[in-house]
C-alpha positions, -999 to 999 in steps of 0.1 A, spaced: 54 348 366 82 351 341 107 379 347 120 399 316 137 431 310 102 448 307 88 458 341 53 452 355 43 425 329 21 397 343 18 368 319 -12 353 338 -31 386 335 -23 387 297 -37 351 292 -68 359 312 -75 390 291 -70 369 259 -95 343 270 -121 369 279 -117 388 246 -119 356 225 -152 347 243 -165 382 238 -158 382 201 -167 346 194 -203 354 183 -190 380 157 -165 359 140 -174 347 106 -140 337 94 -105 331 106 -88 324 74 -53 316 84 -31 313 115 5 309 101 35 306 123 69 303 106 97 280 119 115 308 138 82 322 153 90 356 139 54 366 130 19 358 140 -8 365 114 -44 363 126 -67 374 99 -103 377 111 -130 393 90 -165 403 98 -186 414 67 -153 423 50 -140 444 79 -113 435 106 -126 428 141 -112 439 174 -97 404 178 -75 410 148 -62 443 162 -58 428 196 -40 398 181 -14 420 165 -7 439 197 -5 406 216 19 392 190 42 421 192 42 419 230 48 382 230 78 385 206 93 413 227 89 391 258 104 361 238 73 340 248 70 322 215 54 291 230 23 311 240 14 314 203 3 277 203 -17 282 235 -36 311 218 -43 289 187 -57 261 210 -82 285 225 -100 290 191 -125 262 183 -119 243 150 -154 250 137 -146 287 140 -112 284 123 -126 266 94 -158 286 91 -149 302 58 -173 304 29 -159 287 -2 -172 290 -38 -175 262 -63 -147 278 -83 -123 273 -54 -126 235 -61 -135 231 -98 -104 250 -110 -84 220 -100 -83 189 -122 -83 151 -117 -63 138 -87 -55 173 -75 -93 181 -75 -101 151 -54 -72 157 -30 -81 193 -24 -118 184 -19 -109 160 9 -85 184 25 -109 213 24 -142 196 31 -132 167 54 -101 184 67 -79 153 62 -59 134 37 -80 112 13 -82 75 20 -68 53 -7 -101 35 -15 -122 66 -15 -98 86 -36 -95 57 -62 -133 53 -64 -139 90 -70 -110 93 -95 -122 64 -116 -158 76 -116 -147 111 -125 -125 99 -153 -152 76 -167 -178 105 -166 -200 87 -141 -197 115 -116 -192 152 -121 -172 175 -98 -204 188 -83 -214 152 -75 -181 145 -57 -182 177 -38 -218 170 -27 -211 135 -16 -182 147 5 -199 177 20 -232 160 28 -217 128 41 -219 123 79 -182 132 82 -187 163 60 -218 174 80 -197 172 112 -171 195 97 -197 219 84 -176 236 57 -197 261 38 -196 260 0 -218 286 -17 -242 272 -43 -233 235 -38 -266 224 -21 -287 238 -50 -266 222 -78 -261 190 -60 -298 187 -53 -306 193 -90 -281 166 -100 -297 141 -77 -332 151 -91 -325 147 -128 -303 116 -122 -332 99 -104 -358 111 -129 -339 111 -163 -367 122 -186 -383 149 -164 -349 159 -150 -334 165 -185 -350 200 -189 -339 214 -155 -305 200 -164 -304 219 -196 -317 251 -179 -290 249 -152 -263 243 -178 -274 274 -197 -273 295 -166 -239 281 -156 -225 285 -191 -201 313 -181 -188 291 -152 -185 261 -176 -166 282 -201 -143 294 -174 -137 259 -163 -129 249 -199 -104 278 -202 -89 267 -169 -87 232 -181 -70 242 -213 -46 264 -194 -39 235 -169 -31 210 -196 -12 236 -216 10 241 -185 12 203 -181 22 200 -217 48 226 -214 61 209 -182 61 176 -200 80 190 -230 106 206 -206 109 172 -189 113 155 -223 140 180 -233 157 174 -200 156 136 -204 168 140 -240 198 160 -229 205 133 -202 202 106 -229 226 124 -252 250 128 -223 247 91 -215 252 83 -251 284 103 -252 296 86 -221 287 52 -237 307 62 -268 337 72 -245 334 38 -227 332 20 -261 364 37 -272 380 27 -239 369 -9 -244 383 -8 -280 416 4 -266 416 -23 -239 407 -49 -266 436 -38 -287 459 -40 -256 446 -75 -249 452 -85 -285 488 -72 -282 493 -91 -250 478 -122 -266 502 -119 -296 531 -115 -272 519 -145 -253 516 -165 -285 551 -154 -294 563 -165 -260 546 -198 -265 561 -202 -300 596 -191 -290 598 -206 -256 572 -233 -247 567 -249 -281 604 -250 -289 612 -262 -254 588 -291 -256 601 -300 -290 636 -302 -276 622 -321 -246 607 -347 -269 640 -351 -288 659 -357 -255 635 -379 -235 611 -397 -260 638 -412 -281 648 -410 -317 623 -412 -346 635 -446 -356 631 -460 -321 595 -446 -319 586 -460 -354 599 -494 -342 576 -493 -312 546 -482 -332 548 -511 -357 528 -532 -332 496 -513 -343 499 -520 -381 483 -554 -379 452 -538 -363 449 -514 -392 452 -543 -417 423 -561 -400 402 -530 -401 410 -525 -438 397 -560 -445 364 -552 -427 355 -516 -439 378 -512 -469 398 -481 -475 397 -456 -447 413 -424 -435 433 -421 -402 435 -391 -379 465 -389 -355 458 -366 -326 489 -351 -311 510 -362 -341 542 -346 -326 573 -351 -348 553 -373 -372 567 -408 -366 533 -425 -368 523 -405 -399 555 -416 -416 549 -452 -406 513 -451 -420 526 -435 -452 552 -462 -455 525 -489 -452 501 -473 -477 475 -458 -453 461 -422 -458 466 -402 -427 463 -367 -413 478 -353 -381 468 -325 -357 488 -309 -329 489 -277 -309 527 -274 -310 536 -250 -338 572 -261 -340 563 -297 -344 536 -289 -370 562 -269 -390 586 -299 -388 558 -322 -401 550 -299 -430 586 -298 -440 586 -336 -440 556 -335 -464 529 -347 -441 493 -334 -441 490 -317 -407 470 -289 -391 476 -269 -360 444 -275 -339 431 -287 -306 419 -323 -308 384 -318 -293 377 -286 -314 389 -304 -346 367 -334 -339 336 -313 -333 340 -299 -368 340 -334 -384 309 -352 -397 296 -383 -380 308 -417 -392 335 -400 -414 369 -414 -402 381 -450 -400 408 -449 -374 416 -423 -347 449 -426 -328 463 -407 -299 498 -416 -286 506 -402 -252 480 -375 -251 453 -387 -226 478 -383 -197 480 -346 -205 442 -341 -201 418 -335 -172 389 -359 -168 362 -336 -183 383 -330 -214 391 -367 -217 354 -377 -217 347 -350 -243 375 -365 -264 361 -400 -262 326 -389 -270 336 -369 -301 360 -397 -313 332 -423 -311 308 -400 -329 332 -393 -358 343 -430 -362 328 -451 -389 309 -482 -379 337 -508 -376 363 -481 -370 387 -481 -341 401 -457 -315 437 -464 -303 450 -446 -272 485 -452 -258 497 -439 -225 524 -447 -198 516 -478 -177 514 -470 -140 513 -507 -132 551 -504 -136 560 -488 -102 590 -470 -116 568 -455 -144 539 -447 -120 561 -432 -93 589 -415 -112 593 -417 -149 557 -404 -156 566 -371 -139 597 -365 -160 573 -347 -185 562 -315 -167 531 -313 -188 516 -346 -176 485 -344 -154 482 -378 -137 488 -415 -147 457 -435 -158 456 -473 -149 446 -496 -178 414 -507 -161 403 -470 -157 409 -461 -193 391 -492 -204 361 -484 -182 359 -448 -195 359 -460 -231 332 -486 -223 310 -461 -205 311 -437 -235 299 -464 -259 328 -485 -273 316 -520 -280 348 -541 -279 380 -531 -261 414 -547 -261 443 -538 -238 479 -544 -250 510 -538 -229 545 -534 -244 579 -517 -241 593 -540 -214 627 -535 -197 654 -558 -211 655 -580 -180 650 -616 -194 664 -633 -164 635 -620 -142 608 -628 -167 574 -622 -151 584 -632 -115 569 -612 -86 580 -586 -74 604 -579 -103 575 -576 -128 562 -546 -108 594 -527 -113 605 -540 -147 571 -546 -164 557 -530 -195 563 -492 -196 533 -484 -219 499 -498 -227 471 -490 -251 434 -495 -251 419 -503 -285 381 -496 -287 359 -506 -316 327 -489 -328 303 -516 -340 
């Protein structure tokens, strides 16, 4: 027994009375339409009809519900529900209109839920939908197949008029010619229902169309909003681009004013005078004379022309030449001296040239400034651009001289790493040069030691060059 603030209430007696009353009224129940309990158990609605009139169970249910809520015995509601058999709860009569007013997937879903009292299985739902959409089955056919299946017969849901129409459908489907006339007759009789279905169908799709239009308008507004956001982002990107351009210009100005001018001054201080450099470079003139005899007049490209010593020496010896460099200060000096020069990266410039278009390509003290990947690209493009019989000359510090390799090489802060002669020769061979010479020069003035070991390691040739031919 549960004690409450209401005296003389015996829960066991109440439950026993409920059981007896339900058994007594079970034979009179034709329909229990709904038994709804909200989340807070605030109301119990038991709607029981007998020939359109409420039964005693309905009245008693209300009184019991009121009593249970006063006693705060909400859990007993579920117990009452469990006492009523499922076939009694779902014994309502349905009409065909209760099903046919729905369309397509919703029709199939509601048919399963109402007739079989469960969710539709995926395969069955797909089969019925496809056959309904293809016109292979009508709604009556689907309702009949569900209701008179074994599972449907077990549930015994009553649908007024279904058996007759479903039987007719089976009859004139199995006997097409004879069954045609009953089909027409039934269609005429059901014309009001058919028209009503058509009107419902039109209203359904009109509502769907309105819903679709509203959704389209909503999406259009969202697209417009996103477009505005994209425009704002585009403006922000443009502003950032302008800021990047300003920073780039400032960086270039810094490069012009500081780095380029600093390196030009560095060259003047550590590389030597122009006359000294021209004197060293005269060793290459005989190679150019030999090439002229083989291929005739040719043009020369000097990569990293610097202050223009080699361009001046070529001009003095009657060779046409053009120079390129990335240092703007040095390019300006060369222009003032009357040389044909261009501010450009060596690899980018070579890529713009036609194959087999240049006779001689030279690069004095540039390969030691490059990483391996860039050096290979430089060799590939140089050999592509060279004419058959042309030559590629590359001069660089000689690390065979220990003083150069361990100290003097690193005086220039823009140097990457020293390259031994055999390494540079191998790289040139691997990229396709046919004949390669190595020449070493610029020795210390130490005649007394000549080439004796170990003095030659410290006082040997400071520079070397590889000369590769394209045959």
